[in-house]
N, C-alpha and C positions, 0 to 999 in steps of 0.2 A: 308871723311863720310860726309854725304848727312845729313843735318838738313831742316828740310821746314819750319822755323822758316826764315831760308834767305829771301822767296818771301816778309813777313814782314817787314822784314828791307829794302827792297828796296824801298818797299812803302815810309816807314819813311823818305829816301833819299829822294824818290821824292816832295814829298808833301809840299806844297805853305807855310803850315803853322808848317813847321816841327820845332819842341820842342829839347832841350836835352833828350836824348833818357837812359833810367834806366832799367839795365838789369837784372833779377832778378833772382836768382834761388840758389837751394841749394849748397854747394862746392861739386867741380866733377863732375858738371854736364855738365861740355865743353862749359861756357860763353867765358872765355877766348880766348879759339879757337875759338868760334864761331865770337867773334870780329875780331877776328884779319884774319880770314878768307872773311868776308864780305870785309873788307879793302883791303885785297890783290883784291879780285872781282873787287869791283865798285870804289876806287879811283884812283889819282895816287901817294900817299903817305900816308903813317900812322904813326902817332906818338904812343908811350904805354907809359904808366908811371902806375906804382905798388906802390901803398901809403903802402902796406904791406912792401914789401922788401926794398922800398925807404924810411931810416928813416929820410931823409933831405929835404924830399920834405913832409911829414908830417904838416912842418909846413909852409907853404904857403899860408894856409886862415886864418892864426890867425889875421894880423892885416889890410888885403886891402885883398879885393873881388871886386876889377875893373877888369873887363875881360880882358884890354887890357893888364895889368901886369902882370895876369895869363899868358896870350899867351906868353908875352916873358920870362918871367920863366920858363916854358915847356918848349919853343924854347933852351934856354940855356941849359937846363937840356941834353934835347934828342940830343942839336946839328943838329939839322932839321929846317928848317922852315915848320910854318903850313899856310899852303894856306885858304883864304874863300874858302869852297863850293869845293877843290878839297882834300883836305886833311883829311883824319878821324883821330879826338884825341879821344884817348880810355881809359879812366881814371879808372883804374882799383882798387879792394878795398878801394874804394873811401869810406868807413863808417869810415877807419883807420887816416883817415885826420881829426879831428875837423873843421868845417865849409863847405865840401868840398862838400856834398849836398847840403847848403845853396848859394855856389858861382853856380850851377848852375840858379838858378832862375834869377841870373845878365846875366848869358851867355843870356838866354831865354830875356829878356829886352831891354839888352843893347847890346848885340853882337849874334844875332839870325844868323847871315851867315857863322859860326863857326859850324861843323858838328860836335858834341859832343855824345858818347857813353861813358856812367859813370853803372862799373860792381861792383859787391860784391856779397860774399856770405853771409853775415849778414846783410843784407840793413833792414829788418824787423825790427832790433833788434836796429836801430837809434835811435830810440825814448825814449827809454829805457838808453841812455847816452846823452839825452840833447841834440841831434842833432835836429835843426829847418830843418822840410823837406819841399821841395819848391812845395806844393799842387798847383796844375792847372799851374803848370809854366814846369814842366813834363812831358813827354811820359814814358809808359811803357812798355813790353815786359818780360812774362813770361818765364823762359826756364827750360826744365824738363829733365829727361832721354830720351832715344830715344827709337820712339814707336815700333813695330813690325815692321810696312814697314820700317821705319829707318833704323831696323837693317837688315830686307832682302837686301836689298841696302847696308847698310855695308860688307856685307857675299858673293854679289856678284850673290847674287839670286834680282835681278831688272829684268827680265821678269816675276817671280812670283808676285813680287809688284806692277808690272804695272797688270799683269792680278787681281790681288784685285780693285786696282783702277778701270776697267771697268768694275767690278761686271757682269762678263761672269760667270754664275753659272753653263752654264754645262761642261766648261773646268776649273774651281773650283773644281768640282766635279770629275772630271778626274785624278786630282791633289792633292786628298783630304789626301791620305798618306801622301805625302810629305807635306803637309802643317800642319798637326798635329806633325809630326817629330822635323820640325823646332818650331812648338808655345812651345812643350815639351824643346826643347833645350834653347829658350828665357826665359820661366817660369827659368832655372837654369842661364842664363850667366847674365839676365836682360839687360838695357839699359844705364850702365854710361859707360861712353864711356871709360874710362882705361880698364874694362874688355873686351866690347865688340872688340876694339883693339888687346887686347891679343889674344882672338880666333882667328881673322882675320889674325894675328904672327902665329896660332900651338902652341897656346899654350895650358898644357892640362886642364882638368877639374880644375885637382888640383891646379894647378895654377893662375887660376881663383876665384879660392873660398880664396883661401891668398889677393889676391886682393880687392875683398869683404871686408874680415875681415879688410884688415888695411885703407880702407875705413870708415868703425863702429869704428874702433880704434878712426881714424880722428875728427870722429864727436862726440867720449865722451871727447876727448880734447878742443875742441869747448865749452863744456857744463862748463868742468871746468877752460876754459878759460875767457868766456866772460860771464857765466850765474852768478848772483849775488851770494855769497857761499851757502847764508842760503837754496838757493831751489837747488843746484847742486844734491843733493843726490833725491831729490822728480823728478828731473828732469829722471835720470837715471831709477829710480824704476817706471816711468809710459812707459817710452819709452822702457824698456827690459819687460816692459807688453801684447805690444802692438802683438806681434806674437800669445800670448796663447788666446790672447782675440778672434782673426777673428779664429784660429781655433774652437771656441766653433758653438754650431748647429746656438746660435742667437747672433750673430755678437756686438748686442750695447754693447756700452762700459758700463763697470761696475766698480768704483771705489773700491770695494771691493774686487778685482782681484789683483790688485797693491800690495796690504795687507792685512791682515786682518785689519777691522775697519776702513779704510780709508774715508774720506770724500773728496765731490767736492770742499770746500771752500779749503782743503788744498795745492788742487795739480791745484788751476786755474792759477797760473804763470807759474808752472812748464810747463802746458798744451799751453799755451800762445806763450811761450818762443822757445818751440818747432816748434809748429806752425808759427811766425816770423821768425825764422830760415830756416824752408822749409822744413823739415823733415818730418814732419805728416800732411797728409789730413783729414780733421773733414768734414763728413760726415752728416748733421741733418736732423734730423724725420721729415715729412710732418703730418698733419692730415688730408689734405684734398687735392683732387685732379686737384683745380680750379686757373685759371690765376688769381693774380700772386704767385706761390707755394712761395714766400716767405714770402708772408703774413700768412702761414698757418704753419710757422716753430713751433718746438718743441724744446727748448733752453736745454731741459733738458735728451733732449734723442738722442744719434749720435753715431757715429761708426768713429773709429780713425783707417786710413792707412800709411806707410810711404811711403816714397818717390818711391821704385823701388821693384820691384816681385822678382829679384835677391839678392838685397841684406835681402829680407824678407826669401829666404831658406837661406841664411849666417846664419842669426841671430837663427836658430831651429839646424844649422846645417844637412839640406838635403841633403842625399848623390846622385848623378847622377842619380843612380842606378835607383834612387823611380821616377824619371820623365821622364828618358830618354828610360827607358826601359818597361814604362806603368807598373808599379807595384802598384799594390792594398794597399803598406803599406803608413799606413800614409795618409790615402781616405781624412779626417778633411782637413789636409793642401792641398793638392789638392783644397779642394774647395775654401779657402783661397785666394790661389793662384790665381784661377782663376777670381775671385771677386776683387783681386789685382790688374790684368793684364786688366780685362774690365775699374775698376776705371782710371787705367793713362791714357788707350788710352782716355774714357771721359774728361778726366780733361785738355787732351795737348789741344784738341777744347776748345781754351779760350772764348768761346761766348755761351758757357754751363754756366747752372745754375744746378747745381747737389745736391738732396736730397736722401731720402729712404721715403716709405711710412710702416707704419705696423697697423693693425686697435686697436682699443682702445679696446676692450672685444673677441680677439682671439688670437690666432695665427698667421693668414695671415700676411704676410710680402711679400713686393715686395724693389728689393737690392737694383732696381736707379729710382729714378722717375727725369728724365731731362725735362728741360726746353728751345728752341729752338726759341727766341724769340715770338710768340703766341699758340704753340704748345708744347703739352708736350704728350712725349713718356715714359710709364711704360716699365719695362728692368726687369728678371729674369734670372738670372746665374747658370747654370748647368756646371760643371766639366768636365762630360761626355756624354753620349748620355742618358740619363734618362730623360724620355719630358714629368713626371708628372709635372702640374703646377696649384697646386689646390690653390696657395697661389693667385696667378697670376689671376684664372679663377675668385677666390672669389675678386677681385681687379675689375676685367672687368662689374661684376655685379654689386656692388656699383657703381662704375666711368664707362658710357660705352661709354664716349667722347674720352680719349685719348689712342694714339696707342698704344698697347703693342705687345710687343720684347721678345724674349726669344733668349736667346745666349747659345749655346751648341755645343757638337762636332756633332751633326746631322746635313743634308744635308739644305743647305737654301731651304724655301716650306713657301708659302702664306698659310694659313687656313681663316675661314670667321672673327675671329676678334682678331687673333693674327700670328704674324712673327716672322718665324725660321731663324735664321741666326748661322752659324758656327763661331765659340771663334776668330778663325784667319780670320775672314773678316771684327768682329770692325774696322779694324785700319784706313779705309779707314775716319771713325768718321761719317758717315751721316744714322742718321736715318730712319724709314722706312716711 
């Protein structure tokens, strides 16, 4: 299964200023497989320690964080020699070992010759259990579900993936029907590696939905196991409300839609837990379209998305026929699936800052505002071929400088002030 972040891992390995790498991502997005595959392809040997499964090793950091002592302990446990520069040491679920994250600081300072990847599903929660985080002493890489391009590679449609990368618009137009079919399929299957692999292995759509539901159950179990008891119920209520929030025409998150009378202050810790666990993405509103966008953030207005479009469909039991047969039932959810998909494609490009814009005194809203270095792109998402862009036009009249991009099922074309790109081509993450 091809993952594009392998290239980032290779750059990390070859960097003269390399520090221990912290690989972050929600549970079951493929962190362990990625680290092991990277080691297999790029090192003479790989040593793997899983602190969640190995109870004996959980206390290894309790008394002494000397990196050379730790290396000796890892060699005894694994029965393998850890060679400087040619062995990859993978410390998986490191948050389960108190002091494990702190130890990375000393590897950076005293033993930088060792190549170390630390991975974990709940690393963002480490500060909540009083673990010291080695700020400035580690590098970070986020892993997300498979993008649409990675999905095409996984299901043996590499030629179509290459076509998207080349942006050959004439040929892309010729294969439009096939791209639309595969995109709808991706909406249902999503990018969770287990679901994609099951599809590759010819599992039924029913089987894939069961896999997705089991992943959702595992997330609920994490909530009960790792969250403070007093906020578990609020975490679940907030989590369960997200599909309904996204199905509304105005997708701004509204606390009263969790339950009647709900207040922001009651759910702040619950939302922070979901964000730190990597299960949701928060996209804030900006009031202006000038650089830097972060200066114009309205913290009181935001949208919440979950980590995977396939899991979103599973949360509301969307039947495969709704998507795969171009069914017009549940039109609202088609719009939310399209917006969820575009957000996933954008957020997998780790150099982008992503927001949305809405006017103060009108209904005008732009689905996403993306800052890439010194450029800003305003993005409107359409689930089908509806090309009316009143909000985007209103935005352009107020702020003529940013590029305007409409993403829909319509073919690629450029207009005076607007570029239209098909939904299935956003996967290459290039702005106009």
